[in-house]
C-alpha positions as CSV (number, residue, x, y, z in Angstrom):
1,M,0.0,0.0,0.0
2,T,1.4,3.4,-1.0
3,A,1.3,6.6,1.1
4,T,-1.8,7.6,-0.9
5,G,-3.7,4.4,0.2
6,I,-3.7,2.9,-3.3
7,S,-1.8,-0.3,-3.8
8,A,0.8,-1.0,-6.5
9,C,2.8,-4.1,-7.1
10,N,6.4,-4.2,-8.4
11,D,6.1,-0.7,-9.9
12,R,3.0,-1.6,-11.8
13,P,0.2,0.9,-11.6
14,A,-2.8,0.2,-9.4
15,F,-6.2,-0.2,-11.0
16,S,-9.8,-0.8,-10.2
17,F,-13.0,-1.5,-12.1
18,E,-16.7,-0.5,-12.2
19,V,-19.5,-3.0,-13.0
20,Y,-23.3,-2.7,-12.8
21,P,-25.9,-5.1,-11.4
22,P,-27.3,-7.6,-13.9
23,K,-30.9,-7.4,-15.2
24,S,-31.5,-11.0,-15.9
25,V,-30.5,-14.5,-14.7
26,A,-28.3,-15.0,-17.8
27,A,-26.7,-11.6,-17.3
28,A,-26.0,-12.5,-13.7
29,S,-24.2,-15.7,-14.7
30,A,-22.1,-13.8,-17.2
31,L,-21.2,-11.1,-14.7
32,T,-19.9,-13.6,-12.2
33,R,-17.5,-15.0,-14.9
34,T,-16.5,-11.4,-15.8
35,I,-15.9,-10.6,-12.1
36,D,-13.7,-13.7,-11.8
37,H,-11.5,-12.5,-14.7
38,L,-11.3,-8.9,-13.4
39,A,-10.5,-10.1,-9.9
40,A,-7.8,-12.4,-11.1
41,A,-5.9,-9.4,-12.5
42,G,-5.5,-8.0,-9.0
43,P,-7.5,-4.8,-8.8
44,E,-7.5,-2.5,-5.7
45,F,-11.3,-2.7,-5.7
46,I,-14.3,-3.5,-7.9
47,S,-17.2,-1.0,-7.5
48,V,-20.9,-1.9,-8.2
49,T,-23.4,0.8,-9.2
50,Y,-26.6,1.3,-7.4
51,G,-29.8,2.6,-9.0
52,A,-31.6,5.7,-7.6
53,N,-34.5,5.0,-5.1
54,G,-33.2,1.5,-4.5
55,S,-34.0,0.3,-8.0
56,S,-31.1,-2.2,-7.9
57,R,-30.6,-2.6,-4.2
58,T,-30.9,-6.4,-4.0
59,S,-28.9,-7.1,-7.1
60,S,-26.2,-4.6,-6.2
61,L,-25.8,-6.3,-2.8
62,D,-25.7,-9.7,-4.4
63,V,-22.9,-8.7,-6.7
64,L,-21.0,-7.1,-3.8
65,R,-21.3,-10.2,-1.7
66,Y,-20.0,-12.3,-4.6
67,I,-17.0,-10.1,-4.9
68,K,-16.4,-10.2,-1.2
69,D,-16.9,-14.0,-0.8
70,H,-15.4,-15.3,-4.0
71,T,-12.5,-13.0,-4.8
72,T,-9.6,-11.2,-3.1
73,A,-10.7,-7.8,-4.5
74,D,-12.3,-5.2,-2.2
75,A,-16.0,-4.6,-3.0
76,M,-17.1,-1.0,-3.3
77,A,-20.8,-0.1,-2.9
78,H,-22.2,3.0,-4.7
79,L,-24.6,5.1,-2.7
80,T,-26.6,8.1,-3.9
81,C,-28.7,10.9,-2.2
82,V,-31.6,10.5,-4.6
83,G,-35.0,9.9,-2.9
84,S,-33.7,8.7,0.5
85,S,-34.6,9.9,3.9
86,H,-32.0,9.9,6.6
87,A,-33.5,6.8,8.1
88,E,-33.6,4.9,4.8
89,A,-30.1,5.9,3.9
90,S,-28.9,4.8,7.4
91,R,-30.6,1.4,7.0
92,L,-29.0,0.8,3.7
93,I,-25.5,1.8,4.9
94,R,-25.9,-0.5,7.9
95,E,-27.0,-3.3,5.6
96,F,-23.9,-2.9,3.5
97,L,-21.7,-2.7,6.6
98,D,-23.3,-5.8,8.1
99,A,-22.6,-7.6,4.8
100,G,-18.9,-6.8,5.3
101,I,-18.6,-4.0,2.8
102,R,-16.0,-1.4,3.9
103,S,-15.7,0.7,0.7
104,F,-18.3,3.1,-0.6
105,L,-18.6,5.6,-3.5
106,A,-20.8,8.4,-2.2
107,I,-22.4,10.5,-5.0
108,R,-25.2,13.0,-5.0
109,G,-26.9,11.6,-8.0
110,D,-28.4,13.2,-11.1
111,A,-31.8,14.9,-11.5
112,P,-34.4,13.0,-13.4
113,Q,-35.0,13.9,-17.1
114,G,-37.2,16.9,-17.4
115,A,-36.4,18.4,-13.9
116,A,-36.2,22.1,-13.8
117,E,-32.8,23.7,-13.4
118,G,-32.0,24.1,-9.7
119,D,-34.7,21.7,-8.6
120,T,-33.4,19.5,-5.8
121,T,-36.6,17.9,-4.6
122,F,-35.5,14.6,-6.1
123,L,-32.7,14.4,-3.5
124,G,-34.6,13.5,-0.3
125,D,-33.1,14.4,3.1
126,L,-29.5,14.4,1.9
127,H,-28.5,17.2,-0.4
128,S,-24.9,16.6,-1.1
129,A,-22.3,13.9,-1.4
130,G,-20.5,15.5,1.6
131,E,-23.6,14.9,3.8
132,L,-23.7,11.3,2.6
133,V,-20.0,10.8,3.5
134,Q,-20.7,12.1,7.0
135,L,-23.6,9.8,7.4
136,I,-21.6,6.7,6.4
137,H,-19.0,7.6,9.0
138,R,-21.7,8.2,11.6
139,V,-23.4,4.9,10.9
140,Q,-20.1,3.1,11.1
141,A,-19.3,4.8,14.5
142,E,-22.7,3.9,15.9
143,R,-22.5,0.3,14.7
144,V,-19.0,-0.3,16.2
145,P,-18.6,2.1,19.1
146,Y,-15.6,0.3,20.5
147,I,-13.6,-3.0,20.4
148,E,-12.7,-5.0,23.4
149,T,-9.0,-5.9,23.7
150,V,-7.1,-8.3,26.0
151,I,-4.8,-6.6,28.5
152,P,-1.3,-8.2,28.5
153,G,-0.6,-10.1,31.7
154,L,-4.3,-9.9,32.8
155,P,-6.1,-12.6,30.8
156,A,-9.4,-12.0,32.5
157,A,-9.3,-8.2,32.0
158,R,-10.5,-6.3,29.0
159,G,-9.6,-2.9,27.7
160,L,-11.6,-0.7,25.3
161,K,-10.2,0.3,22.0
162,T,-12.0,3.2,20.3
163,E,-10.3,2.8,16.9
164,R,-12.7,1.3,14.4
165,S,-12.0,-0.5,11.2
166,R,-11.2,1.8,8.4
167,V,-13.9,2.7,5.9
168,R,-12.9,3.8,2.4
169,I,-15.2,6.5,1.0
170,G,-14.8,7.7,-2.5
171,V,-16.5,10.6,-4.1
172,A,-16.8,12.0,-7.7
173,A,-14.5,14.6,-9.3
174,F,-15.1,16.5,-12.5
175,P,-12.1,17.5,-14.5
176,N,-14.2,19.3,-17.0
177,G,-16.7,20.7,-14.6
178,H,-19.9,19.4,-13.1
179,P,-22.9,20.3,-15.3
180,N,-24.3,22.6,-12.5
181,S,-21.0,24.2,-11.6
182,R,-20.2,27.8,-12.4
183,S,-16.5,27.4,-12.5
184,V,-13.5,25.1,-11.9
185,A,-13.0,26.9,-8.6
186,Q,-16.5,25.8,-7.5
187,D,-15.8,22.2,-8.5
188,I,-12.6,22.2,-6.4
189,D,-14.3,23.9,-3.4
190,T,-16.9,21.1,-3.6
191,L,-14.1,18.5,-3.6
192,L,-12.5,20.2,-0.6
193,A,-15.9,20.0,1.2
194,K,-16.1,16.3,0.5
195,Q,-12.6,15.9,1.9
196,A,-13.5,17.8,5.1
197,A,-16.6,15.5,5.4
198,G,-14.3,12.5,5.6
199,A,-13.9,11.3,2.0
200,N,-10.5,9.7,1.3
201,L,-10.6,9.0,-2.4
202,A,-12.0,10.5,-5.6
203,I,-12.8,9.0,-9.0
204,T,-13.2,11.3,-12.0
205,Q,-16.0,11.5,-14.4
206,L,-15.0,10.4,-18.0
207,F,-12.6,12.7,-19.9
208,F,-10.9,12.2,-23.3
209,H,-7.7,14.2,-23.0
210,A,-4.9,13.7,-20.4
211,D,-4.4,17.4,-20.0
212,D,-8.0,17.8,-18.7
213,Y,-7.2,15.4,-15.8
214,L,-3.6,16.6,-15.2
215,S,-4.6,20.3,-15.1
216,F,-7.5,19.6,-12.7
217,I,-5.2,17.6,-10.4
218,Q,-2.7,20.5,-10.3
219,K,-5.4,23.0,-9.3
220,A,-6.9,20.6,-6.8
221,R,-3.5,20.0,-5.1
222,S,-2.7,23.7,-5.0
223,A,-6.1,24.3,-3.3
224,G,-5.3,21.6,-0.6
225,V,-7.0,18.4,-1.9
226,L,-4.9,15.6,-0.4
227,F,-6.5,12.3,-1.2
228,P,-5.9,10.2,-4.3
229,I,-7.9,11.2,-7.4
230,L,-8.2,8.2,-9.8
231,P,-8.8,9.0,-13.5
232,G,-11.9,7.3,-14.7
233,I,-11.4,5.8,-18.2
234,M,-13.9,4.0,-20.4
235,P,-12.7,2.3,-23.6
236,V,-15.1,3.6,-26.3
237,T,-15.5,0.8,-28.8
238,S,-18.3,2.0,-31.2
239,P,-19.8,5.3,-32.5
240,N,-23.1,4.5,-30.8
241,R,-21.4,4.1,-27.4
242,L,-19.6,7.4,-27.8
243,R,-22.8,9.2,-28.6
244,R,-24.5,7.7,-25.6
245,I,-21.6,8.6,-23.3
246,L,-21.6,12.2,-24.5
247,Q,-25.3,12.4,-24.0
248,L,-25.1,11.2,-20.4
249,S,-21.9,13.0,-19.4
250,G,-22.2,16.3,-21.3
251,E,-18.5,16.0,-22.3
252,K,-17.3,17.6,-25.5
253,L,-17.0,15.5,-28.6
254,P,-13.4,14.0,-28.9
255,A,-13.0,14.7,-32.6
256,A,-10.1,12.4,-33.4
257,L,-11.7,9.4,-31.7
258,S,-15.1,10.1,-33.2
259,I,-13.8,10.3,-36.7
260,A,-11.7,7.1,-36.3
261,L,-14.7,5.2,-35.1
262,E,-17.0,6.5,-37.8
263,V,-14.7,5.6,-40.7
264,E,-13.8,2.1,-39.4
265,P,-16.3,-0.4,-41.0
266,T,-15.7,-3.4,-38.7
267,E,-16.7,-3.9,-35.1
268,E,-13.4,-5.5,-34.3
269,G,-11.6,-2.6,-35.9
270,Q,-13.7,-0.1,-33.8
271,R,-13.0,-2.1,-30.7
272,Q,-9.2,-1.9,-31.3
273,I,-9.4,1.9,-31.9
274,G,-11.2,2.3,-28.6
275,I,-8.6,0.2,-26.8
276,D,-5.7,2.0,-28.4
277,Y,-7.2,5.4,-27.5
278,A,-7.7,4.3,-23.9
279,V,-4.2,2.9,-23.6
280,R,-2.7,6.2,-24.8
281,L,-4.9,8.1,-22.3
282,G,-3.9,5.8,-19.5
283,Q,-0.2,6.0,-20.3
284,D,-0.3,9.8,-20.4
285,V,-2.1,10.3,-17.1
286,L,0.1,7.7,-15.4
287,A,3.2,9.5,-16.8
288,G,1.7,12.7,-15.3
289,G,1.5,11.2,-11.8
290,A,-1.9,9.6,-11.6
291,P,-2.1,7.2,-8.6
292,G,-3.7,4.5,-10.7
293,L,-6.5,3.8,-13.3
294,H,-10.2,3.3,-12.7
295,L,-11.8,1.5,-15.7
296,Y,-15.5,1.4,-16.5
297,A,-15.9,-2.2,-17.6
298,F,-19.4,-2.3,-19.1
299,N,-19.7,-5.8,-17.5
300,Q,-17.1,-7.2,-19.9
301,H,-13.6,-8.1,-19.0
302,E,-11.7,-8.5,-22.3
303,T,-11.6,-4.8,-23.4
304,V,-10.5,-3.3,-20.0
305,L,-7.9,-6.0,-19.4
306,S,-6.5,-5.2,-22.9
307,V,-6.2,-1.6,-21.9
308,L,-4.4,-2.5,-18.7
309,E,-2.0,-4.8,-20.6
310,G,-1.2,-1.9,-22.9
311,C,-0.5,0.4,-19.9
312,G,1.8,-2.2,-18.3
313,A,-0.5,-2.7,-15.3
314,L,-0.9,-6.4,-15.6
315,P,1.6,-8.9,-14.2
316,V,3.9,-10.5,-16.7
317,P,3.2,-14.3,-16.9
318,A,5.9,-16.4,-15.5
319,T,8.1,-18.1,-18.1
320,M,8.8,-21.8,-17.9
321,P,12.5,-22.7,-17.3
């Protein structure tokens, strides 16, 4: 484990993955195989998305339990502020903690389509990721207020240890600005507020140019953000996927990638273009000092593992004597 709290092995960069809950029995079976492949690569963690208003609560927890019980990867649960009361959010956090989950990604969540600008009624009792971070810490503190320890030389005596098991809480960062933000300074102030609330990791929204990430990191560090900020990278393997990503994220069109995908006639050729682009992006941010890579896997392992291989993050297979 490095000083930043992100692991690295033999100078290979650390990495992590995101998957989403399956929507059918067949998809669930396929996802367990994908998780097995992803976990075998040695990620720092595998995060599992969670639908607003509990729309994927059970299936998310099932996936998290599979990761925890069948792999050596840390399982990270997503939590959002959307539609939850304090009591409901507390119950969900406790449920995850009781299942052995010790890593969370706390995000505010997006407004539903058609919501008026500035309308926050969809959020419920929690109005920011910082409030959700604080609630996770509070529930953990209430759940395990102390630990009994044996006093050396006095076998029958017990002492009280107030230190609790560490909870990793990640938050979102926006290299190109949150859609509702007025400036980069506001985005960084928001990140500082999340840090003050107890967050100890950030994962960025998608970006397509290394300078976007590296410039944001420089400004965040200058402002006092201390925790690791992982670059979120998604291999874009088709023009349709690129259009969908841009629609959801609001990112600007990456012209070179878009043109290359549009003129390539074969699916395999498009897939390789997406992999190569993600490899170059990963290499550039790592060279600029990124503490690792966070890859959005789309519940498939082949593409993201190819990206990691290109970035030199995967272990080299042992050769036979």
